[in-house]
C-alpha positions in Angstrom: 0.0 0.0 0.0 1.2 3.5 -0.9 1.1 6.1 1.9 0.9 9.8 0.8 1.7 12.6 3.2 0.3 16.1 2.5 1.6 18.9 4.7 -0.7 21.9 5.3 2.4 23.9 6.0 3.5 23.5 2.4 1.5 25.4 -0.3 2.6 23.1 -3.1 1.8 20.0 -1.0 -1.8 21.2 -0.4 -2.3 21.8 -4.2 -0.9 18.4 -5.0 -3.2 16.9 -2.4 -6.2 18.6 -4.1 -5.2 17.1 -7.4 -4.7 13.7 -5.9 -8.3 13.7 -4.5 -9.6 14.8 -8.0 -7.6 12.1 -9.8 -9.1 9.0 -8.2 -12.1 7.8 -6.4 -11.5 8.0 -2.6 -13.5 6.9 0.4 -13.4 9.0 3.5 -13.1 7.7 7.1 -12.3 9.4 10.4 -9.4 8.5 12.6 -10.1 9.6 16.1 -7.1 7.9 17.5 -4.7 10.6 16.2 -5.0 14.3 16.3 -5.9 16.1 13.1 -2.6 17.8 13.1 -0.7 14.5 13.2 -2.4 12.7 10.4 -5.7 11.9 12.1 -9.1 13.3 11.3 -10.3 12.7 7.8 -8.4 9.8 6.1 -8.7 9.2 2.3 -8.3 5.8 0.8 -8.5 4.5 -2.8 -7.3 1.3 -4.4 -3.7 0.8 -3.3 -3.2 4.2 -1.6 -4.0 6.1 1.6 -3.7 9.9 2.0 -3.3 11.7 5.3 -2.8 15.4 6.0 -0.4 16.8 8.7 0.0 20.3 10.0 3.8 20.2 10.4 6.4 20.6 7.7 7.6 17.5 6.0 11.1 17.9 7.2 10.0 17.4 10.8 7.6 14.5 10.3 9.5 11.6 11.9 7.9 8.2 12.0 5.2 9.3 9.6 4.5 5.7 8.5 3.0 4.9 11.9 -0.1 7.0 11.0 -0.9 4.7 8.0 -2.3 1.2 7.7 0.7 -1.0 7.0 2.2 0.9 4.1 5.1 -0.5 1.9 6.1 2.9 0.4 5.6 6.4 1.6 5.7 9.6 -0.6 5.9 13.1 0.7 4.1 15.5 -1.7 6.1 18.6 -1.4 7.5 21.8 -2.9 11.0 22.3 -4.3 12.6 25.7 -3.7 15.6 26.9 -5.8 16.7 28.8 -8.8 15.9 26.0 -11.2 12.8 27.3 -13.0 9.9 25.0 -13.7 11.0 21.6 -12.3 9.4 18.4 -11.1 11.8 16.4 -9.0 12.2 13.5 -6.6 14.8 12.6 -4.0 15.5 10.6 -0.9 16.1 12.1 2.6 18.9 12.0 5.1 21.9 13.9 6.3 25.5 13.1 5.5 26.7 15.8 7.9 25.0 17.9 10.5 21.2 17.9 10.5 20.3 21.5 9.8 16.9 20.8 8.2 15.2 18.0 10.0 16.3 14.4 10.9 19.4 13.3 12.6 23.0 14.0 11.7 24.8 11.2 9.8 21.6 9.2 9.3 19.2 8.4 6.5 15.7 7.4 5.8 15.3 4.0 4.0 15.4 4.9 0.3 13.0 3.5 -2.3 15.3 3.1 -5.4 13.0 1.2 -7.7 10.0 3.4 -6.9 12.2 6.5 -7.3 13.2 5.3 -10.8 9.6 4.7 -11.7 8.4 8.1 -10.5 11.0 9.9 -12.7 9.5 8.2 -15.7 6.0 9.0 -14.5 6.8 12.7 -13.9 8.3 12.9 -17.4 5.1 11.3 -18.8 2.8 13.8 -17.0 4.9 17.0 -17.0 3.3 20.1 -18.5 5.0 21.8 -21.3 8.0 23.8 -20.1 8.7 21.7 -17.1 11.9 19.8 -16.7 12.1 16.6 -14.7 15.1 16.2 -12.4 16.7 14.3 -9.6 18.5 15.6 -6.5 21.0 14.4 -4.0 20.0 13.3 -0.5 19.4 16.2 1.7 17.3 17.3 4.8 15.0 15.2 7.0 13.2 13.3 8.0 15.5 10.4 8.7 13.1 8.1 10.6 10.1 7.3 8.4 9.3 3.7 9.1 9.2 2.4 5.5 11.0 3.2 2.3 10.2 6.8 1.3 11.0 9.7 -0.9 9.9 13.3 -1.7 8.1 14.1 -5.0 8.2 17.9 -5.5 6.9 20.8 -7.7 9.3 23.7 -8.1 10.9 26.0 -8.0 9.0 29.0 -6.7 5.5 30.3 -5.9 4.2 30.4 -9.5 4.9 26.7 -9.9 3.7 25.8 -6.4 0.3 27.3 -7.4 0.3 25.9 -10.9 -2.6 23.4 -11.1 -1.0 21.7 -14.1 2.2 21.0 -12.2 0.3 19.8 -9.2 -1.7 17.5 -11.4 1.4 16.1 -12.9 2.9 15.3 -9.5 -0.4 13.8 -8.3 -0.7 11.5 -11.3 3.0 10.4 -11.0 2.5 9.7 -7.3 -0.7 7.6 -8.0 1.3 5.7 -10.7 3.4 4.3 -7.9 0.6 2.1 -6.6 1.8 -1.4 -6.8 5.4 -0.4 -7.6 7.9 -2.1 -5.2 10.3 0.2 -3.3 13.2 -2.1 -4.3 14.3 -3.7 -7.5 13.7 -7.4 -7.8 15.9 -9.8 -5.8 18.3 -11.6 -8.1 19.6 -14.4 -5.9 20.4 -12.1 -3.0 21.5 -9.2 -5.2 19.5 -6.2 -6.3 20.1 -3.9 -9.2 20.5 -0.9 -6.8 23.3 1.7 -6.3 24.3 4.3 -3.8 25.9 7.3 -5.5 28.7 9.6 -4.5 30.0 12.8 -6.2 28.7 15.5 -8.4 26.5 18.5 -7.7 23.2 18.9 -6.0 21.4 18.1 -9.2 22.8 14.8 -10.4 22.7 14.3 -14.2 24.9 11.2 -14.2 22.8 9.4 -11.7 19.6 10.6 -13.5 21.0 9.1 -16.7 21.5 5.8 -14.9 18.0 5.8 -13.5 16.4 6.8 -16.8 18.5 5.0 -19.3 19.4 1.7 -17.6 17.7 -0.9 -15.5 19.6 0.1 -12.4 18.0 2.1 -9.6 19.7 4.7 -7.4 19.2 5.2 -3.7 21.0 7.8 -1.6 23.3 10.2 -3.3 26.1 12.0 -1.5 26.9 15.1 -3.7 30.3 16.7 -3.3 28.8 19.2 -0.8 27.3 16.4 1.2 30.6 14.7 1.5 32.2 18.0 2.6 29.5 18.3 5.2 30.3 14.8 6.4 34.0 15.5 6.7 33.4 18.7 8.5 30.8 17.2 10.9 33.1 14.3 12.0 36.1 16.7 12.3 34.2 19.0 14.7 32.7 16.2 16.8 33.5 16.7 20.4 36.2 14.6 22.0 36.9 12.7 18.8 40.4 11.2 18.2 41.7 10.6 14.7 40.8 7.0 14.8 37.3 7.8 15.9 36.9 10.2 13.0 37.8 7.4 10.5 35.3 5.1 12.2 32.5 7.7 12.2 33.2 8.5 8.5 33.0 4.8 7.6 29.9 4.4 9.7 28.0 7.1 7.9 29.0 5.9 4.5 27.9 2.4 5.5 24.6 3.7 6.6 24.0 5.4 3.2 24.7 2.2 1.4 22.6 0.1 3.7 19.7 2.6 3.6 19.8 2.3 -0.2 19.4 -1.5 -0.1 22.5 -1.6 -2.2 25.7 -3.6 -2.6 27.1 -1.4 -5.3 28.4 2.2 -5.2 28.7 4.5 -8.3 31.4 7.1 -7.6 31.8 10.0 -10.0 34.3 12.9 -10.0 37.2 11.1 -8.4 37.1 10.6 -4.7 39.6 7.7 -4.6 39.8 7.6 -0.8 36.1 7.4 -0.5 36.0 4.6 -3.1 38.6 2.7 -1.1 36.6 3.2 2.1 33.4 1.9 0.5 35.2 -1.2 -0.8 36.7 -1.8 2.6 33.2 -2.0 4.0 32.5 -4.9 1.6 30.7 -3.1 -1.2 31.7 -2.9 -4.8 32.5 0.4 -6.4 31.5 0.5 -10.1 31.5 3.0 -12.9 28.8 4.0 -15.4 30.3 1.7 -17.9 29.6 -1.3 -15.7 26.0 -0.2 -15.1 25.4 0.2 -18.9 27.1 -3.0 -19.9 25.2 -5.1 -17.3 21.8 -3.7 -18.1 19.5 -6.6 -18.8 22.1 -9.2 -17.8 21.4 -11.3 -14.7 23.7 -10.2 -11.9 24.7 -13.8 -11.0 25.8 -14.4 -14.6 27.8 -11.1 -14.5 29.6 -12.1 -11.4 30.4 -15.6 -12.7 31.7 -14.4 -16.0 33.8 -11.6 -14.5 35.4 -14.2 -12.2 36.2 -16.4 -15.2 37.2 -13.8 -17.8 37.9 -10.5 -16.0 35.9 -7.4 -15.0 33.9 -5.1 -17.2 36.4 -2.3 -16.4 39.1 -4.4 -18.0 37.2 -4.9 -21.2 34.6 -7.6 -20.7 31.5 -7.0 -22.8 28.2 -9.0 -22.9 26.5 -10.2 -26.0 22.8 -10.1 -26.8 22.3 -13.6 -25.6 23.5 -12.7 -22.1 20.1 -11.3 -21.2 18.9 -15.0 -21.0 22.0 -17.0 -20.5 22.1 -20.8 -20.3 23.0 -22.6 -17.1 26.1 -24.1 -18.7 28.7 -22.2 -20.7 32.3 -22.3 -21.7 35.1 -19.8 -22.0 37.0 -20.4 -25.2 40.3 -18.9 -26.3 40.5 -17.4 -29.8 43.2 -17.7 -32.5 45.1 -14.5 -31.7 46.6 -13.8 -35.2 43.3 -14.5 -36.9 41.3 -12.2 -34.6 44.0 -9.5 -35.1 43.9 -9.8 -38.9 40.1 -9.8 -39.1 40.0 -6.8 -36.7 42.5 -4.9 -38.9 40.2 -5.5 -41.9 36.9 -4.6 -40.3 36.9 -4.1 -36.5 33.2 -3.0 -36.4 32.0 -6.1 -38.3 34.0 -8.4 -36.0 32.6 -6.7 -32.9 29.1 -6.8 -34.2 29.3 -10.5 -34.8 30.6 -11.2 -31.3 27.9 -9.0 -29.8 25.2 -10.9 -31.7 26.5 -14.4 -31.3 28.3 -14.9 -28.0 27.3 -14.6 -24.4 30.4 -12.4 -23.6 33.8 -11.5 -25.0 37.0 -9.7 -24.1 37.9 -6.4 -25.7 40.4 -3.6 -25.6 40.4 0.1 -26.6 37.3 0.9 -24.5 35.3 -2.0 -25.8 35.7 -1.3 -29.5 38.3 -4.0 -30.4 37.7 -7.7 -29.8 40.6 -9.7 -28.4 38.9 -12.6 -26.7 38.3 -14.9 -25.0 34.7 -15.6 -25.9 32.0 -17.1 -23.7 29.8 -19.6 -25.5 26.9 -21.7 -24.5 28.2 -25.2 -23.5 28.5 -27.4 -26.6 28.5 -24.4 -29.0 30.8 -25.0 -31.9 34.0 -22.9 -31.8 34.2 -23.4 -35.5 31.3 -20.8 -35.9 33.7 -18.2 -34.5 36.4 -19.2 -36.9 34.0 -19.2 -39.9 32.8 -15.7 -39.0 36.4 -14.4 -38.8 37.2 -16.2 -42.1 34.3 -14.3 -43.7 35.8 -11.0 -42.7 39.2 -12.1 -44.2 37.4 -12.6 -47.5 36.9 -8.8 -47.7 40.7 -8.5 -48.4 41.9 -11.9 -49.5 41.0 -13.6 -52.8 40.3 -16.9 -51.1 40.2 -18.3 -47.6 40.2 -22.0 -47.1 40.7 -24.6 -44.3 44.2 -26.0 -44.3 44.4 -28.8 -41.7 44.6 -27.2 -38.3 44.6 -23.7 -39.8 43.3 -21.3 -42.4 45.1 -20.5 -45.7 44.4 -17.0 -47.1 45.5 -16.2 -50.6 45.7 -12.8 -52.3 47.1 -11.4 -55.5 49.1 -8.2 -55.0 50.9 -5.7 -57.2 54.6 -6.5 -57.1 56.8 -3.5 -57.6 59.8 -5.7 -58.3 58.1 -7.4 -61.2 57.0 -4.0 -62.5 60.6 -2.8 -62.4 61.9 -5.8 -64.4 59.4 -4.9 -67.1 60.7 -1.4 -67.2 57.6 0.2 -65.8 58.5 3.6 -64.2 57.3 4.4 -60.7 54.3 6.8 -60.6 50.8 6.8 -61.8 51.2 3.5 -63.8 52.0 1.7 -60.6 48.7 2.9 -59.2 46.7 1.8 -62.2 48.3 -1.7 -62.2 47.7 -2.0 -58.5 44.1 -1.1 -59.1 43.8 -3.9 -61.7 44.0 -1.7 -64.8 46.3 -2.2 -67.8 48.9 0.4 -68.8 51.0 1.1 -72.0 54.8 1.3 -71.7 56.9 1.9 -74.8 54.1 0.7 -77.0 53.5 -2.4 -75.0 50.2 -3.2 -73.3 51.0 -4.4 -69.8 48.1 -6.4 -68.1 47.8 -6.1 -64.3 48.1 -9.8 -63.7 51.6 -9.7 -65.3 52.9 -7.7 -62.4 51.0 -9.4 -59.6 52.3 -12.1 -57.3 50.5 -14.4 -55.0 50.8 -13.9 -51.2 49.7 -16.8 -48.9 49.2 -16.3 -45.2 48.4 -19.2 -42.8 46.6 -18.8 -39.5 46.9 -21.5 -36.9 43.7 -22.4 -35.2 
């Protein structure tokens, strides 16, 4: 069940609340066990959702979930304030450093990464003309909500807070969250969720991840959040250097845990932070890893990386990796053959491996195939050889099996033969090399006269 919090202290929130009540059929009941100021009084329920109104500002509403009937996800309908124009946005709550605006210092509400990803798409679907959709880092309270939660906001000033079109868009996006799990699906003990570190308050890299991949993002510690964290632990009373390190690690660990994540995406450097996160037992990844593993089961990713090498070192997944077989093999590739085929048409080679293997090794930022290849168990390695041989035929006149290898033949213009026939260097060489006859001292010289055969063998 989706819990929706409307604050009477927030002008935009009340307008979103009005649009929520207009957008669905609600039943009204009265809760006399709680005060009207604290979510009691009139309670609104519709299929999959419950809406309650509070007098206090959202930032101070700790334990808001206790007012609702067993919710699984809670959304604060709120305003966004800033110099960002017409903006619909969503974010999680918590404080990396000192709690200046609600909540507790160094603590975080439980994030809702999967629902957050879904609401960004819903906001984009419903946004009025002229409104951008954005994503913010983790900031302000509350930090004790009781269930996974997030803010969905209309911004960035009074004209937008009072805009019925913007309020309607936020309301519809919130209602679209009914039935949406807070977390991504469990993949054998792993979830496709990240905690983010680095960047500015508005986080385009993490928004790209949420909007363009199947990964979800929980808490995000922007650069200023990390500075606040460092300053807060430094100024803590009676803190020794060792305690500072422990407290820093503790807060980072809380951010990851409150995101339901085992992976951290770090942008903009921060090598010491990345090292600390890894020392806590979490994996630090880059955007390349996130994009390459989209659609690929995480258990398969982990197994293939262990067998071949990490994505950061060039591992790439083929189209078939989205539904991999239980059994597969890692096969080495004939190095000289791969190199020659790549030199002829690197894009064609890579396209074939992407379409016909489960995974393959690359270099040069994933553009050049080097091997090995991961094939379904029992798949014929000869299919790989045949594909590479086809590429060789773009340059060679013939390519044939030759025992345990390939024999590639080509006819090439031979300058030494041309010289013996008295053909001067220059344009005539070019014509003969291109397969055209030339005239020299009244003689017609056919191109095959000055071509010699070159044979190259590739061991398989």
